[in-house]
GUKE-510756 format. One record per residue (C-alpha): x, y, z. Coordinates in steps of 0.02 Angstrom, whole numbers, padded with zeros to 5 digits, always signed. Layout:
N
XYZ...
***
This chain:
167
-02048+16523+01589-01919+16446+01486-01986+16434+01321-01921+16504+01166-01765+16565+01298-01616+16648+01234-01502+16476+01310-01325+16406+01285-01287+16370+01100-01239+16208+01083-01115+16227+00944-01055+16398+00830-01173+16355+00695-01343+16310+00782-01438+16486+00824-01494+16518+01002-01695+16498+01006-01734+16682+01015-01616+16715+00849-01732+16538+00783-01885+16605+00810-01880+16775+00743-01769+16715+00577-01937+16614+00596-02039+16793+00612-01953+16852+00445-02004+16715+00342-02186+16745+00376-02186+16935+00360-02117+16873+00168-02307+16824+00148-02385+16996+00193-02454+17094+00051-02466+17264+00136-02370+17388+00025-02285+17481+00182-02247+17363+00322-02212+17210+00297-02244+17091+00485-02237+16933+00547-02290+16853+00724-02264+16668+00780-02354+16588+00948-02227+16462+01015-02243+16342+01168-02078+16234+01221-02002+16257+01072-02164+16234+00978-02243+16371+00867-02420+16363+00906-02476+16488+00766-02390+16597+00629-02459+16771+00564-02392+16880+00443-02520+17054+00425-02630+17084+00289-02819+17077+00215-02938+16989+00307-02946+16806+00196-03080+16811+00061-03041+17017+00045-02916+17095-00098-02772+17158-00069-02720+17357-00071-02633+17331-00241-02791+17283-00301-02870+17409-00241-02740+17550-00317-02629+17579-00178-02673+17600+00008-02770+17711+00090-02662+17797+00218-02530+17807+00129-02637+17893+00012-02696+18013+00167-02526+18044+00220-02572+17941+00401-02416+17909+00475-02392+17730+00581-02482+17704+00707-02623+17825+00709-02786+17784+00605-02782+17616+00585-02978+17595+00565-02956+17621+00386-02820+17493+00380-02879+17352+00299-02755+17247+00338-02742+17107+00492-02635+17135+00580-02490+16987+00613-02485+16956+00782-02675+16975+00790-02700+16883+00627-02588+16736+00749-02676+16740+00864-02868+16723+00764-02747+16560+00686-02737+16484+00848-02921+16487+00922-02978+16457+00714-02872+16262+00771-02909+16272+00945-02733+16310+01025-02734+16414+01183-02624+16527+01230-02590+16561+01402-02396+16571+01462-02346+16587+01280-02212+16691+01191-02261+16799+01045-02126+16848+00925-02150+16968+00822-02034+17077+00702-02104+17246+00753-02192+17312+00906-02356+17276+00934-02471+17421+00921-02575+17461+01090-02730+17358+00982-02649+17223+00955-02527+17241+01163-02729+17231+01216-02765+17057+01127-02601+16992+01196-02627+17030+01375-02797+16948+01365-02733+16789+01270-02619+16757+01443-02470+16802+01319-02311+16807+01441-02187+16843+01343-02156+16950+01206-02003+16961+01082-01999+17108+00977-01862+17163+00810-01914+17338+00753-01958+17495+00868-02150+17546+00845-02226+17742+00882-02324+17695+01018-02273+17685+01180-02455+17650+01281-02431+17473+01185-02274+17438+01274-02348+17522+01454-02478+17434+01426-02392+17244+01410-02271+17327+01546-02434+17376+01687-02473+17205+01645-02332+17097+01677-02286+17047+01511-02090+17011+01495-02058+17129+01346-01882+17091+01249-01798+17170+01156-01724+17080+01013-01552+17101+00978-01444+16953+00859-01311+16877+00975-01125+16846+00931-01154+16695+00846-01284+16672+00740-01238+16615+00566-01055+16643+00655-01061+16812+00660
***
């Protein structure tokens, strides 16, 4: 599969495809209203963006900041646990939802994410037929990685390439 994978760089100032799409995930993450973790996700096929998502409450609902804070933080719940009491829809879920709302199929796509998917998102990504996941930050959920590997999803722990911005 060739969509989104790192390829030869045309010039020192032009980023590789993985670098390009990962930079976009960071811009998308800036829209997040989550007080604990700002995550961005981008779904790509054949080097074309199909949908994006960031973590935040369902549309039209109040953000945690508007409600006095993060429930999980107030209860001292560690990352990766008790997600059912979080108001947010995860970035990966929002990207899948946006694709569905707009009638975009996800067969064979690549997901770029600022963070490794959790187990719930991993299950959704498997069932959405995502073939490749490029993620930057770790998340304390080894079961998610195990399930993705078992399903044959290509997992890439993103490392910025040397030529990015001349660095």
